[in-house]
N, C-alpha and C positions, 0 to 999 in steps of 0.2 A: 504494500500500500504506500502511495506517495503523498497522500493528503489525508490529514486526520481531523476528526471531529470528536465531540464527547461521546456520541453513539458508537463510532467505530472503535474508540478506545475501550468502551464498555465490552464490545465483542472480543477484542484482543485480550483483555484482562480475564475474561471467562474462559477463552480457549487455552490460554497459557496457565490456567488454574492459579492465578495470583490471588484471586478471591472467588469463592463459590458463586456469589451473586453481588451485584452492585448496580445501583441505578445511575443512569447517565447524568442526572441532575447532581448527584453526589460528586461525580467526576468533574462536572463543570464548576462546582463550588471549590473543589481542591485546586483546580487550575487557576481559578480567580484569586484565591488566597496566595498562591505561589506566583502570581502575575505572569503566568504562562499562557500563550495564545497559539496553540498548534494549528488552528484553522487560518492563521494569517501569515503572510510572508511578503517579501518585496525584493526587487533586484537591487544590486549596487554595482557601481562601475569603479574599478580600482585605478587610482592615480598613484603613480610611483613618484614619491616626493624626494627626488634626487636634487642635486645642487641646481641644475638647469630649471627644473620645475619650480623650485622655491623662488628663484630669481625672477622667473616669468610672472609668477603670482604677485610677487612684491611690486613689480613694475606696474601691473594693472591696478593693484590696490592704491599705489601711490598716485596714479592718475585720478582715480575716483575721489580720493581724499582731498585733492587739490584742484578739482575741476573749476571752481569759482576763482581761485587764486591764479590759475593759469589763464583763464579767460581775461582777467584784468590786465594781463601782460600780453594779450594778443595771441594766445594759443588755445585751441579747442581740443577737447577730448571727445572723440566720436567712436561709437560702437557700431559694428555691422554684423549681420547674420542672415542666413538664408533659410527658407522653408521650401525645399524642392519637392516636386512631384505632387502638388496639391491637386486632387481630383476635381474637375469641373462637373458637378452633378446637377441634373435636372430631374425633379421628382416626376414620376410617370403620371401622377394625377395632381390636380390643383390642391394646394394646402388648404386645410380646414382651420380657419381662424378660431381663436378661443371665444367662447361665449359663456355667460354665467353658468357655472356648474360643470364646465367642460374645458379642459386644457387644449392647446393647439395640437393638431394632428397632422402628421406627414405620411404620405405614401412610402412604404418600405422600398418598393421597386423604383429604379432610377434609370435615366439615360445618361451615358457618360460622354462628355465632350472634350476628352483629352485632359491634359494636366497643365498646371501653371507653376513656374519656379519664382517664388517671391523672395526678393532681396529687400531688406529694410536696414536703415541706418538711423541713429539718433544722436543728438548732442546731449552729453551727460548733464551739463549744468542746468538745462531746462526741460529735458525729456521730450523735446520736439523731434518728430520723425520725418523721414521721407521713404518712399518705396519705389521699386522698379520691378516689373515682371519680365524675367529673362526668357528668351526663346529656348536657351539651353543652359543647364547648370554646369558651365565650364569656365575656364580661365579667360577665354576671349570675351565672352559676354559679361563676365564679372568685371573685367577691366574697363570695358566700354561703359558700364553703368557708373563706374567711379570717375572716369575721365571723359570729358572735363566737366560734365554736368553737375557732379556732386562734390568730389574732393576739390576740383578746380573751381567750384562755385563759391568757395569761401575766401576769395581773394582779399577781403578786408582784413583777414587774419594772417599773421606771419608764419604760423605753424599749426600742425595737427598731430596729436597722438591718436593713432587709429588702433582700436582694440578689436581683435577678431580671433577666431579659433584656427585650427590647423587643417582646415579643408583643403583639398587638393588644389582648387583654384586660388586659394589664398597664399599658399606656400610655393606656388610655381615660380620658377626663375624669372619668367617674363613678367609676372605680377610684381615681384620684388624690384625688378629693374624699372618698371613703369612708375612705381611709387617713389623710388629713390630719385628718379629724374624730375619729380615735382619740386619746383623751387618757390613758387608763390601761391599758396603757402607750402612750406616744406612738410614732409610727412615722415613720421617715425612710427613704425608698426610695433605694437605690443601684442605678441601672441599669447594666448592662454596656454597653460600646460596641457599636455596630452591627457585626454579623458577628464578635463576640468573646464569644459566649455561653459559651465554654469557661472563662471566668473565674467562672462560676457553679458553685460546688461541688455544687449539687443535680444537675447533669448527671452528675458522677461517682457520686453516690448512685443515680441512676436506673440507671446501668450495673451497679453492684454488686447492686442489688436484683433487676434483671431477670435477671442471670446466675444467681442462686440460686433465685428463686421463680417466674419466668415461662418461662424457656427450657425447651423439651421438654414443656411442660404441655399437657394435653388436658382440655377442660371440656365437659360435656354440655349446658350451658345458659349463658345470659348471667349469670344470678344466681349460678351456681356459681363463675364467675370473680370476680365481685364479692366473694362471701364469702371466696374464697381470698385475694384481695389484702388485704382488711381483717383477716383472721386472720394474715397473714404478716408485716405490718410490725412488729407487736409482738414477734414471734419474732426478726425481724432485730435489733431493739434489744437483745434479751437475748443473742444469740449473736455478732453481728458488729459492732455499732455501735462506732465509735471515731473520734476526730478525724482527718481526712485530713492526711497529711504534705505540706503545701502549701509548695513550695520557691520559687515564683515571687513574690518579694518586691519592694517598691519599689526597693531598690538594684539588684537584678538587672534590673528593668524599665528603670531609667535607663541601665544599661550597654548593654542591648539597643538602646534608642533611639539611643544615641550611635553604635552600630555601623551603624544603619540610617538614617543621616541623609538618604539619597536618598529614602527612603520617608516620612520624618517631618520635613517642612520646619519645622514649628512647634518641634519639639524641637531642631532644628539652630540655630534663631535665638534661642532663649531659654536662660538658665541652667537646668540640670536641676531645681534646687530650686523655681524658679518654674513650670516646665512640668508637674511630676508630683507635687507633694506637698501639695496643699490637703487639709485634713482634712474629713470629713463635717460636715454642719451640726449646730449645737447643742451642741458639746462643745469645751472648751478643753483642750489637751494640755500637761501640764507638760514643760518642756524636758529634764528628766532621766529621762523615761520611755523605757524600751527596748522595742523591738518583740519579740514572740514569734512566730516563724515556725512554721507548721503544715505 
């Protein structure tokens, strides 16, 4: 058996003759008192916190803590992320709107009109977003979405710290060369550690945008969904955009590393200040500057 409940444990106890008889509610009470929940489980994804991963996380957190301070000095912190392969679905029958006593109903069967590759970006200091729908989820289309309409569209600023994960289109040599060639504003990429893309605030943005503008949607064509997405992100900025309250700061990260020394041999062997506090490239930090957590 791979999944357990109080009733299946009852059967196992009786078959193994651990007890001649026992009621499943008794088993449930024993589990409750022991704070055990055999009916529940969840996935996890392992991040190897070696020296490179710790330094990457520290750079990203440094940018988040000082997003306002950097903006005052003409430097933006921008996060980007994709949601590829979004299915464009049209319900086979018209939706039944809610009425008193009945919730909204949707037809289970659907007509599929292809997929959409959604790319979003956000400025960390105010939470405002932009979106592009890419024909393909590859480096060529990713670079065209950033250049020059988006990254090149912040000409009033002198620099950008660009936070993103390690997707193939992000780490491609052509993408790195394209961003390094950007001069006004200059671009410094802060990659999240492997299997730690949750450090990218654009993932939170995708969740918030999808919940409000994609969930329960029905589109009668591929173009209809494209038009909907492009019209919706400006409305999101007007109604919902705000900086995320980001509480995972470098001090908290250092404390967490100290508690997880068995998983973080690098952090255990080095002083915290050496292991996790290198600033991003190209900027000197005054020693009296305080971080602003989001």
